[in-house]
N, C-alpha and C positions, 0 to 999 in steps of 0.2 A: 558686785564684782569689782575689784580694784586691780590696776595695772600701772606699770611704769613705762611711759613711751620709750621706745628704743632710741629715738633721736635726741633724747634729753637725758643722757646718763648722768650729766652734771649740770648744775645751775650756776652760771658764771656772771659776774657783774663787771662792768667796765670795759667790755670788749669793744663797743662801738666808740668810746671816748679816747682810745689809745692808751689808757692806763693799764697797769699790770692787772690782769684779771684776777678776781677773787672767786674761787669756786667752792661750792658746797659739796660735801660728800653725799653719796646717794642716800645715806641713812637720814639726811636732813631734808631731803627733797620731798616736797609735798606730793603725796600720791594723788593721782587722779582717779576718782571712783565713780562708777556709774552703776545703776541698778536697772535691770530689764523691766520694761513696762508690760505687765501682764493684764490684759483686760479682765475686769471682774463684772459680775451681774448679781446685784443684791436682791432683786425681786421683780415684780411685774411693773410695767409702765402704766401710767395713768390711762392711756388710750386702751390698753389691753383689758384693764379692770372695767372700764366703761363698756366695752364690747360684751364682756361676760354678763354684766349686770342687765344690759338691754336684752340679751338672749334669754336669761332666766326669767325676766319680766314677761316677755312674749309667751314663753311656754306656760308660765303660771296663769296668765290671762286666758289662755286657750283651754287649759285643763280644769281649773278649779270650778268654773260654773257648770261644766258638764258632769263633774264628779260628785259634787256636793249639793248645789243649790236645788236641783229638782227633788232630791231626796228629802231635804229639809222641808220643802213645800208640801210634799206628800205626807210626811210625818205631822206637820202642823195641821193639815187638813183633817187627818185622822184624829188628832187630839180634840179638834173642834167638834166633830161628830160624837166622840166619846163623852165629852163634857155636856153636850146637849142632851144626849140620851140619859145620862146620870142625873142631870138637872130635872128632866121630865119625871123620872122614877121617884126622885126625892120629893118633888112638888106634889105628886099624886098621893104619896103616903102622908105627907105633913098636912095637906089641905083636904084629904079624904074626898078627892074628886078625880075624875079621869082627865088625863092630859093627852091631847091629840098631837102627834108628831108627823109632820108631812115633809117630804123632801122635794124641793124644786131642783130637779136634775139639770134643768136648762140654765137657770140663773146661778146655780151653785150656792144654795142657801137652805136653811132648815127653819121650819115654822113650828112653834109650840103654841097651842091653844088650851087655855084653862077652861075645860068643859064643865061649867058649874052644875048644869042640869043633867049631865051624863047622857045626852041625847045623840052624841057623836056628830054634831053639827056646830057650825060657828054662828052663834046668836049675838044680837046686839048687846053690848055691855060686857061681853066676855073678853078676857085679856088675851091678846095676841102678841107674840114676840117672834122676831126674825133674827137668825144668826147666819151670817155668810161664812162660808168656809174660806180656807187660806187662798189668797190671790195667787194664781199660777197653778191651781189644782182644780179638779172637776170630778163630778160623779161619772163613773165610767164602767160599763160592763167588762168584766175580766175575760181572758182567754178561757178560763175554767173557774168554777166556783170552788169553794173549800172542799166540797164533797165530790168534786170531779166533774160535775155536770155543767152545762152552760146556763147563763142567766143574764138578767139585766143588772143595772147598777144597784137597784134595790130588789132583792130577791128573797123569797121565803114563803112560809105558809101563813094563811089567813091575812094576807095583805089586803087593805082596802084602798079605795081611790076617793079622794076628796078634792073637789075643784080641779081635777086633772092631775093631782100629785099623788104618788104612792104614799100610803099613810099607815101608821100603826098607832095603837093606843096603850097607854100605861094606866093600870087600874089602881084602886086605893090600897091594895095589898102589895103593890110593887111589881106585880106580874105584868108581862107584855101580852098583847093580843095574839101573838104568834112568834115562832122562831124565824129569825130573818138575818140577813147580812146586808151591809152597805159597803159598796166597793168604790174606791176612788183611786186617782192617779194624778201625777203631775202632767204638765203639758209635753213632757218628753215622750219618746217612743220606746222607752226601755221598760221591759216587763218587770224589772226589779223595783220600779217606782209604784207598782200597784200596792194598795193597802186595803185592808178589810176590817170591818167592825161586825162581830157576830154577837147576836143577842139570843139568849135562851129563854123560851116563853115562861116556864113556871116561875123562875126566880128573877127574870130581867137582867141577869148577869151579862156583863159586857166582856168580850175577849177580843184581842187585837192580833192581826196577822200581817205578815209581810210576804210578798212573792219573791222568790229567788230567781236568779238568771235561768235556772232550769225549769221555770214555771211550776215550782212546788211552793205550797203555802207553808210558812213557818210561823208558829204561834209564839208570841212573846210581847212584852211591854215595849213601848216606843220611848 
């Protein structure tokens, strides 16, 4: 915005020295211009951005472990059990000998015994292998089994007990000694963290299950 001050209609020289003043016409007077200062805001300040980053970090740190870690642990434990059972079945077929599979539900591990003489006992010289399940997970009896009944962490038909461990056998034709399920969960208290491995006796086939928040078993791969 430009304006001409009312008190300076003409600009004159020599007034103070007593000489004849020489004055310029208004058209030659330099106009005085000013522009209003309007405050502008181009973005967030550094402090505001830091506050937002800190809040997001706190929320993420609280939510992520509860939402994902326990499920990953339960899935990993389920894969360990699946792999151990499939290894036992494969070894029984390839080596034409029974494989004894026992579940240490207290220490969270699986024992495989290569029963060379098929006497369903652990004899000197027979190979013994231990496989721990995923850290942060455990064998655990579910609120209900896949068939809707109640049961222990290892439940099914024709289960044996060897040295205090629930035990099953895989035979040379790949069949299991019975139909059974193995139930696990993470250390959280969420029903959705329950997992199950179900084995069919005639074929030794392994099927995997997850429990939903509604306490319903859903079959599917992990």
